[in-house]
C-alpha positions in Angstrom: 0.0 0.0 0.0 1.1 3.6 -0.7 0.0 4.6 2.8 -1.2 3.1 6.0 -3.8 5.8 6.6 -5.4 8.2 4.2 -7.6 11.0 5.6 -10.1 12.6 3.2 -10.8 16.1 4.3 -8.5 18.5 6.2 -11.0 20.2 8.5 -10.7 19.9 12.3 -11.6 16.2 12.3 -9.3 15.4 9.4 -6.1 17.2 10.2 -6.2 16.1 13.9 -6.7 12.5 12.8 -3.8 12.8 10.3 -1.5 14.3 12.9 -2.5 11.8 15.6 -1.9 8.8 13.3 1.5 10.2 12.2 2.5 10.7 15.8 1.8 6.9 16.2 4.4 6.3 13.4 1.9 5.6 10.6 2.5 6.6 7.0 -0.2 9.2 6.5 -1.6 11.1 3.6 -4.4 13.8 3.7 -6.4 14.7 0.7 -8.2 18.1 0.6 -9.9 19.7 -2.4 -10.2 23.2 -1.0 -8.3 24.8 1.9 -6.9 23.1 5.0 -8.9 23.9 8.1 -12.2 23.1 6.6 -15.4 25.1 7.2 -14.4 25.9 10.8 -11.3 27.9 10.0 -12.4 29.2 6.6 -16.1 29.8 6.6 -17.4 29.1 10.1 -16.1 29.2 13.7 -13.0 31.4 13.2 -14.4 34.1 10.8 -17.6 34.3 12.8 -15.9 34.8 16.1 -13.4 37.3 14.6 -16.3 39.5 13.6 -18.0 38.9 17.0 -14.8 40.2 18.7 -15.2 43.5 16.7 -18.8 44.0 17.5 -18.3 43.3 21.2 -15.6 45.9 21.2 -18.1 48.4 19.7 -20.4 47.7 22.7 -17.6 48.2 25.2 -16.7 51.5 23.7 -20.3 52.7 23.8 -20.4 51.9 27.5 -17.2 53.7 28.3 -19.0 56.6 30.1 -20.6 54.1 32.6 -17.0 53.2 33.7 -15.9 56.8 34.2 -14.2 57.2 30.8 -15.1 60.5 29.1 -14.1 62.4 26.1 -15.5 59.9 23.6 -18.1 60.9 21.0 -19.7 57.5 20.6 -22.0 58.9 17.9 -19.0 58.9 15.6 -18.2 55.2 16.0 -18.2 53.5 12.6 -17.0 50.2 11.3 -14.7 50.0 8.3 -16.0 46.7 6.8 -13.1 46.4 4.4 -10.6 46.6 7.4 -12.8 44.2 9.3 -12.7 41.7 6.5 -9.0 42.2 6.1 -8.4 41.3 9.7 -10.7 38.3 9.4 -8.7 37.1 6.4 -5.4 37.6 8.2 -6.5 35.5 11.1 -7.7 32.8 8.8 -4.5 32.8 6.8 -2.4 32.6 9.9 -4.4 29.7 11.3 -4.6 27.7 8.1 -0.9 28.3 7.5 -0.3 26.9 11.0 -2.3 23.8 10.2 -0.3 23.2 7.0 2.9 23.6 9.0 1.8 21.1 11.6 0.9 18.5 8.9 4.3 18.9 7.3 6.1 18.9 10.7 4.5 15.6 11.5 5.4 14.1 8.1 1.9 14.0 6.7 1.8 14.0 2.9 -0.8 16.7 1.7 -2.5 16.1 -1.7 -4.7 18.8 -3.2 -7.7 17.3 -5.1 -11.0 15.4 -4.8 -10.9 11.8 -3.8 -13.1 9.1 -5.3 -13.2 5.6 -4.1 -12.4 2.8 -6.6 -12.5 0.0 -3.9 -12.0 -0.3 -0.2 -8.3 0.2 -0.5 -8.0 2.6 -3.4 -9.0 6.1 -4.1 -8.5 8.1 -7.3 -7.3 11.7 -7.0 -7.2 13.7 -10.3 -6.7 10.5 -12.3 -4.1 9.0 -10.0 -4.7 5.8 -8.0 -3.6 5.9 -4.3 -3.8 2.9 -2.0 -4.0 2.7 1.8 -4.7 0.1 4.5 -7.2 2.5 6.3 -9.2 5.5 5.4 -10.8 8.2 7.6 -13.6 10.1 6.0 -13.7 13.7 7.2 -15.3 15.7 4.4 -17.5 17.7 6.7 -20.9 19.3 5.8 -22.5 21.8 3.5 -25.3 24.3 3.9 -28.8 22.8 3.8 -31.0 24.5 1.3 -34.5 23.2 2.0 -36.5 22.3 -1.1 -39.7 23.2 0.7 -38.7 26.9 0.5 -39.2 28.4 -3.0 -36.4 30.8 -4.0 -37.1 33.0 -6.9 -36.0 36.5 -8.0 -33.0 38.8 -7.7 -30.6 36.5 -5.9 -30.8 38.1 -2.5 -30.6 34.7 -0.7 -27.1 33.9 0.5 -25.5 31.3 2.7 -23.8 31.9 6.0 -20.4 31.5 4.3 -21.3 34.4 1.9 -22.7 36.5 4.7 -19.3 36.4 6.5 -17.7 38.0 3.4 -20.0 41.0 3.1 -18.3 44.3 2.8 -21.5 46.3 2.9 -24.0 45.9 5.7 -27.6 45.4 4.4 -30.1 47.9 5.9 -32.7 45.2 6.3 -31.5 41.6 6.8 -33.5 38.5 7.1 -32.2 35.2 8.6 -34.1 32.0 8.0 -33.2 29.7 11.0 -32.9 30.6 14.6 -30.3 28.0 15.6 -26.7 28.8 16.7 -25.5 29.9 13.3 -28.5 32.1 12.6 -28.4 33.7 16.0 -24.7 34.5 15.9 -25.2 36.1 12.5 -28.2 38.1 13.8 -26.1 39.3 16.7 -23.2 40.4 14.4 -25.2 42.2 11.8 -27.5 43.9 14.3 -24.5 45.4 16.0 -23.1 46.5 12.7 -26.3 48.5 12.1 -28.7 46.2 10.2 -32.3 45.9 11.0 -32.4 42.1 11.5 -35.4 39.8 11.3 -35.1 36.1 12.3 -37.6 33.5 11.1 -37.7 30.3 13.2 -39.9 27.3 12.5 -40.2 26.2 16.1 -41.7 28.0 19.0 -38.4 29.5 20.2 -34.9 30.4 19.0 -32.1 28.1 19.9 -34.6 25.2 20.1 -31.9 22.7 21.2 -30.9 24.7 24.2 -32.5 24.7 27.7 -35.7 26.7 27.5 -34.5 29.3 30.0 -31.4 29.8 28.0 -33.4 30.4 24.8 -35.8 32.8 26.5 -32.9 34.9 27.9 -31.2 35.1 24.5 -34.4 36.0 22.8 -35.3 38.7 25.4 -31.7 40.2 25.3 -31.4 40.2 21.5 -35.0 41.5 21.2 -34.1 44.5 23.4 -31.1 45.1 21.1 -33.5 45.5 18.2 -33.7 42.1 16.5 -37.2 41.0 15.4 -38.1 37.4 15.9 -40.9 35.5 14.1 -41.1 32.1 15.8 -43.5 29.4 14.7 -42.9 30.8 11.3 -43.2 28.4 8.4 -41.2 30.1 5.6 -42.7 29.2 2.2 -40.8 31.3 -0.3 -38.3 34.1 -0.9 -39.2 36.1 -3.9 -37.3 39.2 -4.9 -36.0 39.5 -1.4 -39.4 39.3 0.2 -39.9 36.4 2.7 -43.3 34.8 2.6 -44.2 32.9 5.7 -47.1 31.6 7.7 -47.8 32.1 11.3 -50.9 30.7 13.1 -52.5 29.9 9.7 -52.1 33.5 8.6 -49.9 34.4 5.5 -47.4 37.2 6.2 -44.5 38.8 4.3 -41.5 40.9 5.1 -39.4 42.8 2.5 -35.7 42.8 3.0 -32.4 43.7 1.3 -30.7 40.4 1.9 -31.8 37.0 3.2 -29.4 34.5 4.8 -30.4 30.8 4.7 -29.2 29.3 8.1 -31.5 26.4 8.7 -28.7 23.9 9.2 -26.1 21.8 7.5 -26.0 18.3 6.0 -23.2 15.8 5.7 -21.1 16.2 2.6 -20.6 12.9 0.8 -20.6 14.3 -2.7 -18.4 12.5 -5.2 -16.9 9.9 -2.8 -18.6 6.9 -4.5 -19.4 5.4 -1.1 -22.5 3.7 -2.4 -20.3 1.5 -4.6 -18.5 0.3 -1.5 -21.7 -0.5 0.3 -21.0 2.0 3.1 -24.1 2.1 5.5 -25.8 5.5 5.5 -28.3 7.0 7.9 -30.4 9.9 6.5 -27.5 11.1 4.4 -24.8 10.7 7.0 -22.2 7.9 7.1 -23.2 5.5 9.9 -20.5 4.7 12.5 -20.2 2.8 15.7 -19.0 4.5 18.9 -15.4 3.8 17.8 -16.0 5.8 14.6 -15.8 2.7 12.4 -18.2 2.2 9.5 -19.6 -1.2 8.4 -16.5 -1.4 6.1 -13.8 -2.6 8.5 -10.9 -0.3 7.3 -13.0 2.8 6.8 -13.8 5.3 9.6 -15.8 8.5 9.5 -15.4 11.6 11.8 -16.9 15.0 12.1 -20.0 16.4 10.4 -20.0 13.6 7.8 -21.3 11.1 10.4 -24.0 13.6 11.5 -23.8 12.8 15.2 -22.6 16.0 16.7 -21.8 18.6 14.1 -19.3 20.7 16.1 -15.7 21.4 15.3 -14.4 20.3 18.7 -16.4 17.0 18.4 -14.8 16.4 15.0 -11.3 17.0 16.5 -12.0 14.6 19.4 -13.4 12.0 17.0 -10.4 12.4 14.7 -8.0 11.6 17.5 -10.1 8.7 18.6 -10.4 7.2 15.2 -6.6 7.5 14.6 -5.9 5.8 18.0 -8.3 3.0 17.2 -6.6 2.4 13.8 -3.4 2.2 15.7 -4.7 -0.5 18.1 -6.6 1.2 20.8 -10.2 0.5 21.7 -11.5 4.0 22.5 -15.2 5.1 22.3 -16.9 8.5 22.2 -19.1 9.7 25.0 -21.3 12.3 23.4 -23.0 13.2 26.6 -20.0 15.3 27.7 -19.6 17.5 24.7 -20.3 21.2 25.2 -22.0 23.5 22.7 -21.6 27.3 22.7 -23.3 30.3 21.1 -21.0 33.4 21.0 -23.5 36.2 21.5 -24.1 38.5 24.5 -24.3 37.1 27.1 -22.3 34.2 25.8 -24.0 30.8 26.0 -22.3 27.4 26.9 -24.2 24.2 27.6 -23.4 20.6 28.2 -25.4 17.5 28.9 -29.2 17.4 29.3 -31.6 20.3 29.4 -34.0 20.4 32.4 -36.9 19.1 30.3 -34.8 16.2 28.9 -33.6 15.2 32.4 -37.1 15.3 34.0 -38.2 12.7 31.4 -35.5 10.3 32.6 -34.8 11.0 36.3 -35.9 12.7 39.5 -33.8 15.8 39.4 -32.6 18.8 41.5 -32.2 22.1 39.7 -30.0 24.9 40.9 -29.7 28.4 39.3 -27.5 31.3 40.3 -28.0 34.7 38.6 -25.1 36.9 37.7 -26.7 39.7 39.6 -25.4 38.0 42.7 -21.8 37.8 41.5 -19.3 40.6 42.3 -17.1 40.2 39.2 -20.2 40.4 36.9 -21.3 43.5 38.7 -18.0 45.3 38.5 -17.8 44.3 34.8 -21.3 45.7 34.2 -22.5 42.4 32.9 -25.1 41.1 35.3 -27.6 39.7 32.8 -27.2 35.9 32.8 -27.1 32.9 35.0 -25.6 29.5 35.7 -28.1 26.6 35.8 -27.3 23.0 36.9 -29.4 19.9 36.6 -28.5 17.1 38.9 -29.7 13.6 39.7 -31.7 14.1 42.9 -30.5 10.9 44.6 -26.8 10.8 43.6 -25.8 14.4 42.8 -24.7 13.2 39.3 -24.2 16.1 36.9 -26.8 15.7 34.2 -26.5 19.1 32.6 -25.0 22.6 33.1 -26.2 25.7 31.2 -24.2 29.0 31.4 -25.3 32.4 30.1 -22.4 34.7 31.1 -19.3 36.5 29.8 -16.7 33.9 28.8 -19.2 31.1 29.3 -17.3 29.0 26.7 -14.1 29.2 28.8 -16.0 28.1 31.9 -17.8 25.1 30.4 -14.5 23.2 29.9 -14.2 22.6 33.6 -17.6 21.1 33.7 -16.7 18.8 30.8 -13.7 17.6 32.8 -15.9 17.0 35.8 -18.5 15.1 33.9 -15.9 13.0 32.1 -14.3 12.2 35.5 -17.8 11.3 36.8 -17.5 14.0 39.5 -20.7 14.8 41.4 -22.1 18.0 42.8 -20.1 17.3 46.0 -16.8 17.7 44.2 -17.8 20.8 42.5 -19.0 22.4 45.7 -15.9 21.4 47.6 -13.5 22.8 44.9 -12.1 26.3 45.6 -12.8 28.9 43.0 -10.9 32.2 42.6 -12.4 35.5 43.8 -13.5 37.8 42.2 -14.5 35.7 39.2 -17.7 35.0 37.3 -16.8 31.2 37.7 -17.8 31.5 41.4 -21.3 31.3 40.1 -20.8 27.6 39.3 -20.5 26.3 42.8 -23.2 28.7 43.9 -25.6 27.1 41.4 -24.7 23.7 42.6 -25.2 24.7 46.2 -28.5 26.3 45.1 -29.8 22.9 44.0 -29.7 22.0 47.7 -31.0 25.4 48.9 -27.6 26.3 50.2 -26.4 29.1 47.9 -24.5 31.7 49.9 -25.0 34.9 47.8 -28.6 34.4 46.5 -31.9 33.4 47.8 
């Protein structure tokens, strides 16, 4: 065989898998038809959060007077979109260059092109056959364009990827889809000056989050000027007008641009997996908990397997698959994977929502508002909370939901605790620094037992 492991796709799942296998002394090749880093580095996580950094800075500047800083004419604040886009591109270039450097440093052969399977040990890339003992599929996902929504007219419907490249902010922007991607884009463009309208099919935005988290986000963003239409069945977008139904009543909203952000679907285009007999599940490549497909030498990680379409999940799966190819027997526990939404306040969740947990267990719920936290108060960011869901009998951590500044940084500690099977007792006994917003975590756990110190 030409290689021991070939990875198809160089996104977070693919490049981590390739490096992990190479570190285990395997001869590794990675095939990528676009840019290394995948959607996350080039069209998703990194560019989105780069723009979010800028719009949060705008907010901080506008609040300067509250912190005793005068002499600023906040009415003159403006955003140079070309400079903003240039900074975004610079960040992307540095990170993708770093990934390429890491691949080369670890001895991974990088081939540019599209891979097509000939058989279970052979792919063809631009007419050249390449063989390998094992393959890891990591081709990610693509934007879902629902066929139920008729799109007709002047071409005002764009994807999230195209939205992140805009150099002119639309005056009136519509976003179809109130999940994490749609809500982050709504937050960005509303801060940049657009009048944003979000259309969500379910009864609340962020429908996968805990209900209290969703309600806080909708209330906060609503006060910032974003209009939400929930229970909105969008039927068509014609000449930049969104036609939708609410409560059986037809409605319409005219806009300048419309972003389609209803979700993503696994990208298996052109791989010829059907010829190999690879098992599929609703368009995704089906795997076991060790990331192996029904074909013994083929694994699938990241969005292509459709289990948890998050960059950090893909990276973890990539390392796990590589280790298993090298002789380990590791499995993935998807119950301890956090998800985050980078708006204001930032959202980070892990485990079960309260509603999910109550269907399975008798639970205790603790909630600590940031209004009782000294660091949040001195930072001027008291809107938010930490909510914990525990097994009533054992104190097992079933779920934690944080709405707070830097929530994504705090949820990592909870992931460690849940992975280590710590209970509420260990969290409460741990010592947290003061003053810190993270002090709200043990307070919420104590609150589940009616023992919170700084809130009643």
